[in-house]
N, C-alpha and C positions, 0 to 999 in steps of 0.2 A: 168411321167406315173407310176402308181402302178404296181408292179410285180404280175402277176396272181398267185393265190394260188395253182392252179393245176401244175404249172411249178416247176420242181425240183430245188435244189440249184445249183449254178454255178459249183461246183466241180463234182457233179453227171453228169451234162451235159458234162463236160470235159472228164470224164471217158467214157461215152457213145461215144463221138467223137473220143477218142483215140482208143477204140475197133474197131470202124468203119474204122478209118484210117489204123490200122494194118490189118484189114480184106481185104481192097482194095489195100493198098500200104505197104505190109510187107517189113521189112528190109532184104536185101540179101547181101551176100558176104562181101565186106569191110565195107559197111554201117552197117551190123549186128555187126561186130567187134567193130566199133566205138561207136555204141549205147550201147553195153555191157560195154565198158570201161567207157563211160559217166555215165551209170547207177551205176556202182560200186563207182565212185567218188561221185555222188550225195547221195548215201546211207551212205557213210562214213561221208560226211558233215552233213547229217541229224542227225546221232547219236552223232556226236561231238557237234552240237548245242544243242541237247536235254540234253547232259551231262552238258554243260555250263549253261543251263537254270534251271535245277532241283534244287530246294531249299532244302538243307538238314534240315534246321530249320523247314520248313513246314512238311516234312516227319516225323521228330522226334516228332512233336506235336501230331500226331495221332498214333504213333507206339505202345503205351502202351495198346491199345484196342485189345488185342490178340484174344479174342473170335470172334470179328467181322472179323478180318483178317483171322482167321482159317476157318471160314465159307466161306468167299469169295474165298480163295485158294482152298478149297475142291470143291466148285462149278465149278471153272475155270479149275482145273487140274485133278479132279477125276470124278465128276458127268457128265460133258460135254462128256468126252470120253466114259463113260459107256452108256450114252444115245445114242451116235453115233453107238456103237456096238450093243446095245440092239434093235435098230430100223432097223438093217440090213434086216430082213425079209420083212419089209414094204418098206424101201428105195431102196433096190437093184433092185426091179422091176420097180421103178419109174424113175431111172436114169441109165446112163451107168456106167460100172465099174470104169472108170477114174474119173467120176464126184463123185461117191461114195468115191473114194480115196480122192478127194478134201474135201468132207464132213468130213471124219475122220481127215484129216489134220486140218481143221477148228476147230474141237473139241479139239485139243491139244494146241491151241494158247493161249497166255496171253491175259489179258483184255486190253481194250483201256485205255488211260490216259486222254487226253484232254476232250473227249466227256463225259466220265464217271463223271469227276469232274464237268463239265459244267451242266449236267443234275441234279446231286446231289445238286448243288447250286440253280438251278431254282426251284427244288422241296422242298427246305428248309431242306435238310438233313444235315448229319454230314460231312462237307466239309474237315476239317483236316484229319479225318479218311479216307475219299475218296482219298485224295492226297497220303497218306501213302500207302493204299492198292493197288491203281491202279499203282503207281510208282514201288512198290515192285513186283507186278505181272509182269510188263513189264521187270524189271531187272532180276528176277529169271527165267522168261520164256526163257531167252537166254540159260539157262542150262537145264530147265525142258522139254521144247518143243522137242528138239532133241531126248531125251531119250524116251518121249512118242511116238514120231514118229516111233522110232525103235521098241517099244513094241506093239503099236496099229496099225500103218499104214503099215510099211514095213513088219513086221513079219506076221501080220494078212492077208495081201493081196498078199504077195510075190512081192511087188512093187520094181521097180528099184530106188535105192537111196543110199546115202552114209551111212555107219554105224553110229549109234548115237554118238559114241565117236569121230570118225573123224569129224562128223558134228559139235560137240561142239567146236573142235579146229578151224574149219573154221569160225564158228560164233564168237568165241572169237576174231579172227583176224580181221574179216570184220565189226563186229558190236560192240563188247564189248570194243575193244582197242580204237576206236574213242570216245566211250562214256566216258571211263575213262580219256582220254586225255582232253575231255571237262570239266569233273569234276575238274581235276587238274588246268585247265585254268580258272576256274570260277571266282577266285578273280580278274584276269586281265581283262576278257572280259564279266563277268556275267552281269554287269550293261549295257554294250553296247548291249548285246543280249536282255535284258529286254526292252530297248528303241527301238529296231528294231524287234519287234515281227512279223512284216510283212515279214521280210526276212526269219524267221523260217517257216512261213506259206508257203512261196513260195518254199523253199527247201523241206518241208514236202510233199506238194502236187506234186511238180515237180518230186521228186524221185519216188513217187507212179505211176505217169503217165508214167515215163520212163520205170519202171519195167513192167507195164501193156502193154506198146507198144512192148517192146522186147519179153515178154512172149507170147503175142498173135501173134506177127510176127512169132515166132518159131512154135506156134501151127497151124497157118494158113498154113505155109509152109509144115507142116506134115498132113494137112487135117482135122483140128479141126471141121469146120462147116459141113463137110461131115459126121463126126462121131456123132455130137450133133444135134439131130433133134429138131424141135419146140416142139414136145411132151415131149422129155427128158428135155428141158429147162423149160417147164411148170411144169414137175415133180420136178425139182430142186427147183423151187420157193415154191412148196408145202412142200418139205423136210425142207427148211430153216424156213418156217413158223411154222412147227410142232416142230422143235428143239427149236426155240425161245420161243414159247408158253410154252413148258415144263419147260425151264429154268427160265422163268419169274415166273411161278407158284411155282417152287421149292424154289427159293430165297425168294419170298414173304412169303409163308406159313412156311418155316423153320425158318425165322427170327421171325415170330409171335409165333411159337411153342416154340422157345428157349427164349422167353421173352424179346427180344430187344425193345428198344424205337422206336417210329415212325421215328425219325431222323436217327437212326441206320438202321432201315429197308430200308429206302430210299437208303442209301449208299450201303447196301448189294445187293439190286435189281439192281442198275445201275452199280456196279462194278463186280458183279458175273454172269451177264447174257450177257455180251458183249465180243466181240472178236476184236482184233486189226488188222486193215488193214495195218496200218503203219509198224507194226512189222512183220505181217504175210507174206506179199509179199516179202520183202527182205529175210526172213527165207526160204520161198519156193524156191527162186532162189538158195540158198546155198544147201538146203536139197535134192532138186529134179533137180539137174543140168542136169541129163541124163534122166529125166522122162517127162511125159506129162504135162509140166508146165502150159500151157494155161488152160487145163481142171481142173487142181488142184486149180488154183487161182480163177476160175469162181465162185464156191460156196461161197468163202470168200467175193468176191465183191458184190454178191447179198445179202448175209446175213448182210454185213456191212450197206448197204443202208436200208434194212428192219429194222434193230435194231435202226437206227437213227430215222426213221419215227415213229416207235411204241413207242420208249422211249421219243420222244418229246411230244407225246400225254399223256403218263403216267406222265411225269414231271409236266405238266400243271394240271393234275388231282390231284396229290399230293399237289401241291402248293395251289390249290383252297380249298382242304380239310384243309390244315394248316391255311389258312386265315380264313375259316369259324369257325374252332375251336378256333382261337385266338379271333375272333369277339364275339363268344359265351361266352368266359371267360370274355371279357370286359363288356358285357351286364350284366352278373351275378354279377360282381364286382360293377357295377354302381347301380344295384338294391339293393345290400346289404348295400350301404352307407346310403340311407334314413332310412332304418330300424334301422341301428346303431344309427343314429341321434335321431330317435324316442325313441329308447331304453334309450339313455342318458337323453332325456327330462323326460321320465317316472321316471327314477331313481332320477333325480333332484327333480321332484315333490314329489316323495315318501319321499325323504330325508327332503324336506321342511315340509311335513305333520308330519314327525316324530319329527321334532324340535318343 
């Protein structure tokens, strides 16, 4: 039986089910401690496997395209936070203060890796550059995001959270150390990881579900759903849509204004307008250990699903344009060949007449 088109993907359904489970059966007492420990182990395993999987050769292949990477980094770590701050007069009355805090946190995060590369490939963009840009964004985000959180989120809102420098230390210990261990182990286990991509997917999705469950359990225990009304949730969806639309427009038109090729434009759009759920939720757990974690990760969860759906449509549109352009070039080339043959015949006849 064919899957209905209106039905979301399995992971989205699992996220919704996890939020529902945490809403009705949140973790308490010893169960909460056990889930926190399991979540930390799953996150460490996730970054270890990503380190073992990441191909340095593929990254180096696109590393020389510095103008593209500079624009993607500017979009991800400069324009996004500026947009979040500039829209405060509009966003603050649409959502609660804690949800706006989550929006600001969302704007400081690195780009996605897997989905950015996948959409670039579907749209027939510059895949090696996408691999390099998205991977570098994820890696450097470990250092940049805590600093931006300190400058933009905690300082601006007076929110509870660790200092940016203490957070960098915590993230290096919990996320970067397993990642480096995976890179060091790549020669020994890299091929095994490539053969068992399904395991990485399970760990990837499983760690996110665990963090979402523990975060929402904590939030429900402190009265999240009493604080977030249906109207605020609707406002949050509108906020995510506005930010995504602004960033898609910025990446598209800045790439064209700076004279990038269509392939590079595709890479810039899909790497510069997306935010990572896989990196963001573990970072939120470290950066906001004493803050309203459930409300902070909720904007990221909604934005993540929205960007996937919108970018899937954009990728198909780009691919269709690329196919149409290629077909047009093929038709022009085919039309030019008979004319060339006719020209050769005329030249031959003229040559014969001259003789």
